[in-house]
Structure formats: structure tokens, C-alpha cells
C-alpha positions as a Markdown table, in Angstrom:
| # | Residue | x | y | z |
|---|---|---|---|---|
| 1 | Met | 11.1 | 21.6 | 11.3 |
| 2 | Lys | 10.6 | 19.3 | 7.9 |
| 3 | Asn | 7.9 | 17.4 | 10.3 |
| 4 | Leu | 6.3 | 20.6 | 11.0 |
| 5 | Ile | 6.4 | 21.5 | 7.1 |
| 6 | Tyr | 4.8 | 18.2 | 6.2 |
| 7 | Lys | 1.9 | 18.5 | 8.6 |
| 8 | Ile | 1.3 | 21.7 | 7.0 |
| 9 | Lys | 1.4 | 20.6 | 3.5 |
| 10 | Asn | -1.4 | 18.3 | 4.8 |
| 11 | Arg | -3.3 | 20.7 | 6.4 |
| 12 | Phe | -3.6 | 22.5 | 3.3 |
| 13 | Phe | -4.1 | 19.6 | 1.2 |
| 14 | Asn | -7.1 | 18.2 | 3.1 |
| 15 | Ile | -9.3 | 21.3 | 2.8 |
| 16 | Ser | -8.2 | 21.5 | -0.9 |
| 17 | Lys | -10.9 | 20.1 | -3.2 |
| 18 | Glu | -8.8 | 17.1 | -4.3 |
| 19 | Gly | -8.4 | 16.5 | -0.3 |
| 20 | Ile | -12.1 | 16.6 | 0.1 |
| 21 | Lys | -12.9 | 14.4 | -2.5 |
| 22 | Ile | -11.1 | 11.3 | -0.8 |
| 23 | Lys | -12.4 | 12.3 | 2.7 |
| 24 | Arg | -13.4 | 9.2 | 4.5 |
| 25 | Pro | -17.2 | 9.0 | 4.1 |
| 26 | Ser | -19.7 | 7.8 | 6.8 |
| 27 | Tyr | -21.7 | 4.3 | 6.5 |
| 28 | Asp | -24.7 | 6.6 | 5.8 |
| 29 | Glu | -23.1 | 8.3 | 3.1 |
| 30 | Leu | -21.5 | 4.7 | 1.5 |
| 31 | Ile | -25.0 | 2.9 | 1.9 |
| 32 | Lys | -26.8 | 5.8 | -0.5 |
| 33 | Tyr | -25.3 | 3.7 | -3.2 |
| 34 | Glu | -25.8 | 0.1 | -2.3 |
| 35 | Tyr | -27.8 | -0.2 | -5.8 |
| 36 | Phe | -25.6 | 1.5 | -8.2 |
| 37 | Lys | -24.6 | -0.5 | -11.1 |
| 38 | Lys | -21.3 | -0.5 | -12.3 |
| 39 | Asn | -21.4 | -0.2 | -16.7 |
| 40 | Asn | -18.7 | -0.3 | -19.3 |
| 41 | Asn | -17.7 | 3.4 | -18.8 |
| 42 | Asn | -17.0 | 2.8 | -15.0 |
| 43 | Lys | -13.4 | 1.2 | -14.1 |
| 44 | Leu | -12.0 | 0.0 | -10.8 |
| 45 | Ala | -8.6 | -0.4 | -9.8 |
| 46 | Leu | -7.2 | -2.1 | -6.9 |
| 47 | Ser | -3.5 | -1.2 | -5.5 |
| 48 | Phe | -1.5 | -4.1 | -3.5 |
| 49 | Gly | 2.1 | -3.2 | -1.9 |
| 50 | Ala | 4.2 | -3.6 | 0.7 |
| 51 | Gly | 4.0 | -0.3 | 2.3 |
| 52 | Arg | 6.5 | 2.5 | 1.7 |
| 53 | Ser | 6.4 | 1.8 | -2.3 |
| 54 | Gly | 4.7 | 4.7 | -3.3 |
| 55 | Gln | 1.1 | 3.6 | -3.3 |
| 56 | Asn | -0.1 | 7.1 | -1.5 |
| 57 | Trp | 1.6 | 9.2 | -4.1 |
| 58 | Phe | 0.6 | 7.1 | -7.3 |
| 59 | Ser | -3.3 | 7.2 | -5.8 |
| 60 | Lys | -3.2 | 10.9 | -6.0 |
| 61 | Ile | -1.7 | 10.9 | -9.5 |
| 62 | Phe | -5.2 | 9.3 | -10.3 |
| 63 | Asn | -6.7 | 11.4 | -8.1 |
| 64 | Ser | -5.5 | 14.7 | -9.7 |
| 65 | His | -8.2 | 13.8 | -12.6 |
| 66 | Pro | -12.3 | 14.8 | -12.0 |
| 67 | Asn | -12.6 | 11.4 | -13.8 |
| 68 | Trp | -11.1 | 9.3 | -11.3 |
| 69 | Ile | -10.8 | 8.9 | -7.7 |
| 70 | Gly | -7.9 | 8.0 | -6.2 |
| 71 | Thr | -7.3 | 6.8 | -2.4 |
| 72 | Cys | -5.1 | 5.1 | -0.2 |
| 73 | Glu | -5.4 | 3.8 | 3.4 |
| 74 | Arg | -9.3 | 5.5 | 3.4 |
| 75 | Phe | -10.3 | 2.5 | 6.0 |
| 76 | Ala | -6.8 | 2.2 | 7.9 |
| 77 | Asp | -8.4 | 0.6 | 10.7 |
| 78 | Tyr | -10.5 | -1.9 | 9.0 |
| 79 | Glu | -8.0 | -2.5 | 6.4 |
| 80 | Ala | -5.2 | -3.6 | 8.8 |
| 81 | Phe | -7.5 | -5.4 | 10.9 |
| 82 | Tyr | -8.3 | -7.5 | 7.5 |
| 83 | Arg | -4.5 | -8.1 | 7.0 |
| 84 | Tyr | -4.5 | -9.3 | 10.3 |
| 85 | Ile | -7.1 | -11.9 | 10.5 |
| 86 | Ser | -5.8 | -12.9 | 6.5 |
| 87 | Tyr | -2.4 | -13.2 | 7.4 |
| 88 | Tyr | -3.4 | -15.1 | 10.7 |
| 89 | Asn | -5.9 | -17.3 | 8.8 |
| 90 | Leu | -8.3 | -16.4 | 11.7 |
| 91 | Asp | -11.8 | -17.5 | 11.7 |
| 92 | Ile | -13.7 | -14.4 | 11.3 |
| 93 | Asn | -16.4 | -13.5 | 8.7 |
| 94 | Lys | -15.2 | -11.1 | 6.2 |
| 95 | Asp | -18.2 | -10.2 | 4.5 |
| 96 | Gly | -18.5 | -6.9 | 5.8 |
| 97 | Phe | -15.4 | -5.8 | 5.1 |
| 98 | Phe | -15.8 | -6.7 | 1.3 |
| 99 | Lys | -19.1 | -5.2 | 1.6 |
| 100 | Leu | -17.1 | -1.9 | 2.7 |
| 101 | Ile | -15.0 | -1.8 | 0.1 |
| 102 | Glu | -17.7 | -2.3 | -2.2 |
| 103 | Leu | -19.4 | 0.2 | -1.3 |
| 104 | Ala | -16.9 | 2.6 | -1.4 |
| 105 | Ser | -16.2 | 1.7 | -4.8 |
| 106 | Lys | -20.0 | 2.5 | -6.1 |
| 107 | Arg | -19.7 | 5.6 | -4.6 |
| 108 | Asp | -16.7 | 6.7 | -6.2 |
| 109 | Met | -17.7 | 5.5 | -9.8 |
| 110 | Ala | -21.1 | 7.1 | -9.4 |
| 111 | Lys | -19.6 | 10.6 | -8.1 |
| 112 | His | -16.3 | 10.4 | -10.4 |
| 113 | Glu | -17.0 | 7.7 | -12.9 |
| 114 | Asn | -13.9 | 5.2 | -12.0 |
| 115 | Ser | -12.2 | 4.7 | -8.7 |
| 116 | Phe | -8.5 | 3.7 | -7.8 |
| 117 | Ile | -8.4 | 2.1 | -4.3 |
| 118 | Ala | -4.7 | 1.2 | -2.9 |
| 119 | Ser | -3.7 | 0.2 | 0.3 |
| 120 | Pro | -0.6 | -2.0 | 1.7 |
| 121 | Tyr | -3.0 | -3.4 | 4.2 |
| 122 | Leu | -4.8 | -5.6 | 1.4 |
| 123 | Ser | -2.1 | -7.5 | 0.4 |
| 124 | Phe | -2.5 | -10.9 | 1.8 |
| 125 | Gly | -5.8 | -11.0 | 0.1 |
| 126 | Val | -5.0 | -10.2 | -3.7 |
| 127 | Lys | -7.2 | -12.9 | -4.9 |
| 128 | Glu | -10.0 | -12.9 | -2.9 |
| 129 | Leu | -10.5 | -9.5 | -3.4 |
| 130 | Thr | -10.1 | -9.9 | -6.7 |
| 131 | Glu | -12.7 | -12.5 | -7.0 |
| 132 | Lys | -15.1 | -10.3 | -4.7 |
| 133 | Leu | -14.5 | -7.2 | -6.4 |
| 134 | Asn | -14.0 | -7.8 | -10.1 |
| 135 | Pro | -11.9 | -5.2 | -10.8 |
| 136 | Asn | -10.6 | -4.0 | -13.7 |
| 137 | Tyr | -7.3 | -3.4 | -13.1 |
| 138 | Ile | -4.9 | -4.7 | -10.6 |
| 139 | Phe | -1.5 | -2.9 | -9.4 |
| 140 | Phe | 1.6 | -4.4 | -7.7 |
| 141 | Asn | 3.2 | -1.6 | -6.1 |
| 142 | Ile | 6.9 | -2.7 | -5.4 |
| 143 | Arg | 9.9 | -0.3 | -4.2 |
| 144 | Asp | 13.9 | -1.1 | -4.4 |
| 145 | Pro | 14.1 | -3.1 | -0.9 |
| 146 | Ile | 17.1 | -1.4 | 0.5 |
| 147 | Arg | 15.5 | 2.3 | -0.1 |
| 148 | Cys | 11.6 | 0.6 | 1.3 |
| 149 | Ile | 13.6 | -1.0 | 4.2 |
| 150 | Glu | 15.4 | 2.3 | 4.8 |
| 151 | Ser | 12.2 | 3.9 | 5.2 |
| 152 | Tyr | 10.4 | 1.4 | 7.2 |
| 153 | His | 13.1 | 1.7 | 9.4 |
| 154 | Lys | 12.9 | 5.3 | 9.5 |
| 155 | Lys | 9.1 | 5.1 | 10.6 |
| 156 | Gly | 9.7 | 3.0 | 13.6 |
| 157 | Trp | 8.3 | -0.2 | 12.2 |
| 158 | Tyr | 9.4 | -3.0 | 14.7 |
| 159 | Val | 11.0 | -0.7 | 17.2 |
| 160 | Asn | 9.8 | -2.4 | 20.1 |
| 161 | Tyr | 10.7 | -5.9 | 19.0 |
| 162 | Glu | 14.2 | -5.6 | 19.6 |
| 163 | Asn | 14.3 | -7.0 | 23.2 |
| 164 | Ile | 11.7 | -9.6 | 22.9 |
| 165 | Glu | 13.1 | -13.1 | 23.1 |
| 166 | Gln | 10.1 | -15.3 | 22.5 |
| 167 | Ile | 6.8 | -15.0 | 21.1 |
| 168 | Lys | 4.3 | -18.2 | 20.5 |
| 169 | Ser | 1.7 | -16.1 | 19.1 |
| 170 | Pro | 0.7 | -12.7 | 17.8 |
| 171 | Leu | 0.8 | -9.5 | 19.7 |
| 172 | Ile | -0.9 | -6.4 | 20.4 |
| 173 | Asp | 1.8 | -3.2 | 20.6 |
| 174 | Ile | 0.1 | -0.7 | 22.7 |
| 175 | Ser | 2.9 | 1.8 | 21.6 |
| 176 | Asn | 1.2 | 3.0 | 18.6 |
| 177 | Ser | -2.1 | 3.1 | 17.1 |
| 178 | Gln | -4.7 | -0.1 | 17.0 |
| 179 | Tyr | -4.3 | 0.1 | 13.7 |
| 180 | Arg | -0.9 | -0.3 | 13.4 |
| 181 | Ser | -0.4 | -3.1 | 16.5 |
| 182 | Phe | -2.5 | -5.1 | 13.7 |
| 183 | Ser | -0.4 | -4.0 | 10.8 |
| 184 | Arg | 3.2 | -5.2 | 12.2 |
| 185 | Ile | 3.1 | -8.8 | 11.7 |
| 186 | Val | 5.4 | -11.7 | 12.9 |
| 187 | Pro | 6.2 | -15.0 | 11.2 |
| 188 | Lys | 3.3 | -18.1 | 12.1 |
| 189 | Ser | 6.0 | -20.6 | 11.0 |
| 190 | Asp | 9.0 | -22.4 | 12.3 |
| 191 | Phe | 11.0 | -19.2 | 11.0 |
| 192 | Leu | 9.6 | -17.1 | 14.0 |
| 193 | Asp | 12.3 | -18.4 | 16.3 |
| 194 | Lys | 15.0 | -17.3 | 13.9 |
| 195 | Trp | 13.1 | -14.0 | 13.2 |
| 196 | Leu | 13.7 | -13.1 | 16.9 |
| 197 | Ser | 17.5 | -13.5 | 16.9 |
| 198 | Leu | 17.5 | -11.1 | 13.6 |
| 199 | Ser | 18.9 | -7.5 | 14.0 |
| 200 | Arg | 15.9 | -4.9 | 13.3 |
| 201 | Ile | 17.0 | -4.7 | 9.8 |
| 202 | Gly | 16.6 | -8.3 | 9.5 |
| 203 | Lys | 13.1 | -8.4 | 10.7 |
| 204 | Leu | 12.4 | -5.5 | 8.3 |
| 205 | Thr | 13.7 | -7.9 | 5.3 |
| 206 | Trp | 11.3 | -10.4 | 6.5 |
| 207 | Phe | 8.6 | -8.4 | 6.1 |
| 208 | Trp | 9.3 | -7.1 | 2.5 |
| 209 | Cys | 10.1 | -10.0 | 1.5 |
| 210 | Ser | 7.0 | -12.0 | 2.7 |
| 211 | Ile | 4.2 | -9.5 | 1.7 |
| 212 | Asn | 6.0 | -9.2 | -2.0 |
| 213 | Lys | 5.5 | -12.7 | -2.2 |
| 214 | Ala | 1.9 | -13.3 | -1.3 |
| 215 | Ile | 1.3 | -10.1 | -3.6 |
| 216 | Lys | 3.2 | -12.0 | -6.3 |
| 217 | Asp | 2.0 | -15.4 | -6.0 |
| 218 | Asp | -1.5 | -14.4 | -6.2 |
| 219 | Phe | -1.0 | -12.2 | -9.1 |
| 220 | Asp | 0.5 | -15.2 | -10.7 |
| 221 | Lys | -3.0 | -16.9 | -10.7 |
| 222 | Ile | -5.2 | -14.0 | -11.5 |
| 223 | Ile | -6.6 | -14.5 | -15.0 |
| 224 | Asn | -9.7 | -11.9 | -14.8 |
| 225 | Ala | -8.1 | -8.7 | -14.4 |
| 226 | Glu | -5.6 | -6.7 | -16.2 |
| 227 | Lys | -2.0 | -6.6 | -14.3 |
| 228 | Phe | -0.2 | -3.7 | -13.7 |
| 229 | Phe | 3.6 | -3.8 | -12.6 |
| 230 | Ile | 4.9 | -0.5 | -11.1 |
| 231 | Lys | 8.3 | 0.0 | -9.8 |
| 232 | Leu | 8.8 | 3.1 | -7.5 |
| 233 | Ser | 12.2 | 3.8 | -9.0 |
| 234 | Asp | 10.6 | 3.6 | -12.9 |
| 235 | Val | 7.5 | 5.8 | -12.0 |
| 236 | Asp | 8.9 | 8.6 | -9.5 |
| 237 | Gln | 8.7 | 11.9 | -10.9 |
| 238 | Asn | 8.5 | 10.2 | -14.5 |
| 239 | Phe | 6.6 | 12.6 | -16.5 |
| 240 | Asp | 6.9 | 10.3 | -19.8 |
| 241 | Arg | 5.6 | 7.6 | -17.5 |
| 242 | Tyr | 2.8 | 9.8 | -16.1 |
| 243 | Gln | 1.8 | 10.5 | -20.1 |
| 244 | Asn | 1.9 | 6.6 | -20.6 |
| 245 | Leu | -1.3 | 6.6 | -17.9 |
| 246 | Val | -2.9 | 9.4 | -19.5 |
| 247 | Asn | -3.6 | 7.4 | -22.5 |
| 248 | Arg | -4.2 | 4.2 | -20.8 |
| 249 | Phe | -6.8 | 5.6 | -18.3 |
| 250 | Lys | -8.1 | 8.0 | -19.9 |
| 251 | Phe | -7.4 | 10.9 | -17.4 |
| 252 | Lys | -9.3 | 14.1 | -18.1 |
| 253 | Asn | -8.2 | 17.7 | -17.4 |
| 254 | Ile | -4.3 | 16.5 | -17.9 |
| 255 | Met | -1.7 | 18.1 | -15.8 |
| 256 | Thr | 1.2 | 19.9 | -17.0 |
| 257 | Lys | 5.0 | 18.9 | -16.0 |
| 258 | Lys | 5.0 | 21.2 | -13.3 |
| 259 | Gln | 1.4 | 19.9 | -11.7 |
| 260 | Phe | 2.5 | 16.7 | -12.0 |
| 261 | Tyr | 5.8 | 17.4 | -10.3 |
| 262 | Asn | 3.9 | 18.9 | -7.6 |
| 263 | Val | 1.7 | 15.4 | -6.8 |
| 264 | Ile | 4.4 | 14.4 | -4.6 |
| 265 | Asn | 3.7 | 17.4 | -2.2 |
| 266 | Lys | 0.0 | 16.0 | -2.0 |
| 267 | Ala | 1.1 | 12.9 | -0.3 |
| 268 | Ser | 3.4 | 14.0 | 2.1 |
| 269 | Asn | 4.4 | 10.5 | 4.5 |
| 270 | Lys | 7.5 | 11.1 | 5.8 |
| 271 | Gly | 8.9 | 9.7 | 8.9 |
| 272 | Gln | 10.2 | 12.1 | 11.5 |
| 273 | Asn | 13.7 | 11.1 | 11.7 |
| 274 | Asp | 16.7 | 10.8 | 9.6 |
| 275 | Lys | 16.9 | 7.3 | 7.5 |
| 276 | Tyr | 19.7 | 4.3 | 8.8 |
| 277 | Arg | 20.9 | 4.2 | 5.4 |
| 278 | Tyr | 22.5 | 0.9 | 3.8 |
| 279 | Lys | 25.8 | 2.2 | 4.0 |
| 280 | Asp | 25.7 | 2.7 | 7.8 |
| 281 | Trp | 24.1 | -0.9 | 8.4 |
| 282 | Ser | 26.5 | -3.4 | 10.2 |
| 283 | Asn | 28.0 | -6.4 | 8.0 |
| 284 | Leu | 25.4 | -8.7 | 10.4 |
| 285 | Glu | 22.4 | -6.8 | 9.1 |
| 286 | Lys | 23.8 | -6.5 | 5.3 |
| 287 | Leu | 24.4 | -10.3 | 5.8 |
| 288 | Glu | 20.7 | -11.1 | 7.2 |
| 289 | Phe | 19.2 | -8.6 | 4.4 |
| 290 | Glu | 21.1 | -10.5 | 1.5 |
| 291 | Asn | 20.4 | -14.0 | 3.1 |
| 292 | Ile | 16.4 | -13.2 | 3.4 |
| 293 | Ile | 16.3 | -11.9 | 0.0 |
| 294 | Asn | 17.5 | -14.9 | -1.6 |
| 295 | Glu | 15.7 | -17.4 | 0.5 |
| 296 | Ile | 12.2 | -15.7 | 0.5 |
| 297 | Phe | 11.8 | -12.9 | -2.5 |
| 298 | Pro | 14.7 | -12.9 | -5.0 |
| 299 | His | 12.5 | -11.8 | -7.8 |
| 300 | Tyr | 12.6 | -7.8 | -7.5 |
| 301 | Asp | 15.2 | -7.7 | -10.8 |
| 302 | Glu | 12.7 | -10.0 | -12.6 |
| 303 | Ile | 9.6 | -7.7 | -12.3 |
| 304 | Ile | 9.6 | -5.3 | -14.8 |
| 305 | Thr | 7.0 | -2.1 | -15.1 |
| 306 | Asn | 4.6 | -2.2 | -17.7 |
| 307 | Ile | 3.0 | 0.9 | -18.1 |
């Protein structure tokens, strides 16, 4: 029943004014804006995250105002392939992908003045995308690891990897969509053998750590864009934080409290099953979680929301 309700909400949103605003444009539509020139009144923001970290909801806060368009995974198929080739360092020319995101941002700015582009699939390209697209702002959206890994598990991530004993190269998971197959990365180092022996919670912990580490490492190197760190626990349904966003990004047609709290209903993306919660994890799963966090990305508590 809950899944049906989420589908109905999404359907109504998709035919709303805000839903039509973020509908994926065709190439013929995008190319019309090839020669658009960004000026000082136009702002571009890019949002990076590890997935299940509130990017979809956060983008819809921006999209709720007429002078911003906020999208998340607008070109999910291309974006997932970009993650795949970036993470595995495949010798594939990425210029077409850069052009796609550039054209999309130009169209956004031509029609709505400012563009907010979010996708977890961009996480291994923070530095090169910032260099190619020259955004005014970049966002690091991050969620508490326990809540995030519970959400990964609920959504079925790595569900078909539990009985695989040997992998020597990236695989194609035919049990799900093609773009999700591209998005489910595996370790490319000596850690792969250890990863295969982990529980599903251990595998998901590695995923959370590896992506957030890649984002943070690139963030630390960037000096030509204003950087924002967004912990979901700090901003989730927090009207005071929303007012900070209003002031910083000059939102027009400011939402009331009731309208702001309703944004969550525009971003339904729930899993079909109940969460496998931390309190129910086995002692082994909790030990794997703690060890991998400490080994790869022990920095969550150091990150401070700055909006």
C-alpha cells in the first residue's frame, strides 16, 4: 500500500508545473541553447553525494522557486555510465557527457536564471566536472552512515552479490536496469578479495566510505567554487536552514512552513521493504561496519553543515 501511495504522489508531481519544469529534455531541445552566454545573474550549482543522502529532496527545494531549476539524476543512464568509466579509469572520451551537462545547465539558466544539478553518479568526477563546468557553487550532501546503509539495504543494493565468491573485473548485473548495473561498483584493488568475504552490510559500508572519501578528497583540492557541506540530519525538514538557503541563494516566491514541509512529498523515492535496522544487525555486521568506517572514511563527524 505504501509503495502505491508513493507511486501516486510521484505521478501527480510529474504532471505538476514543477514536475514538468524538470522533465528530461531531448537533444534537439538542448542544442537550441548551445550559444547561450552565462552572465553574472546566472548561477550554477553542482551537488555530489553517495546516494540515499537527500539530494533528490534537496534539489526539489531549489526547484520549488521560479528563479531556480533543481534536478536530480536527470540523465541517470548517462550519469551512471560516467560513474562507471570514471571509477574504473576506462579509456573512454567523456567530452560528450560534459557537453550534455553543460547544455542542460545553459537551458536551465536561459529559462529559469539559475541551475542546481544533483546526482550521486557524479561522485568520482568532482574535480574534473568543476574544472569543465565552472560552477559557482558545489555541494557535498552526506548522510549519517548507519541511516544511509540501512537505506541502501532497503533499496536492494548488492542483493545479488552475496553468493559470488570470485570477481576479477567489473560485472554486469542483469537483475536490474542497465544504469543501475553501471552504478554498482566493486573494489578495484587488493581489497576486492576481502570485500567478497564481507556480509552485505560490510559491502555497503565500503560503498558509502569509498564514495564519500572520493568526494571529500576532491573537495579539499577545489579553490575556484564556493563549497557547501550539507548533512541531511541538520537540514532535513528544518525551516530555519531553509531560510538560510533563501537568503544565500535569493529564492523568489518563498515557501511557507507548510509548503516547505510538503517538499518531501515531491521527492518520494522509498524502497519497497522495511529497513534492516542497525539494532537488528548481527555482531559480525556491526564489527565490519566499524572497521571499514575507521579504515576508509572516519571523517563524518568532522564535517560541519555550513548553510
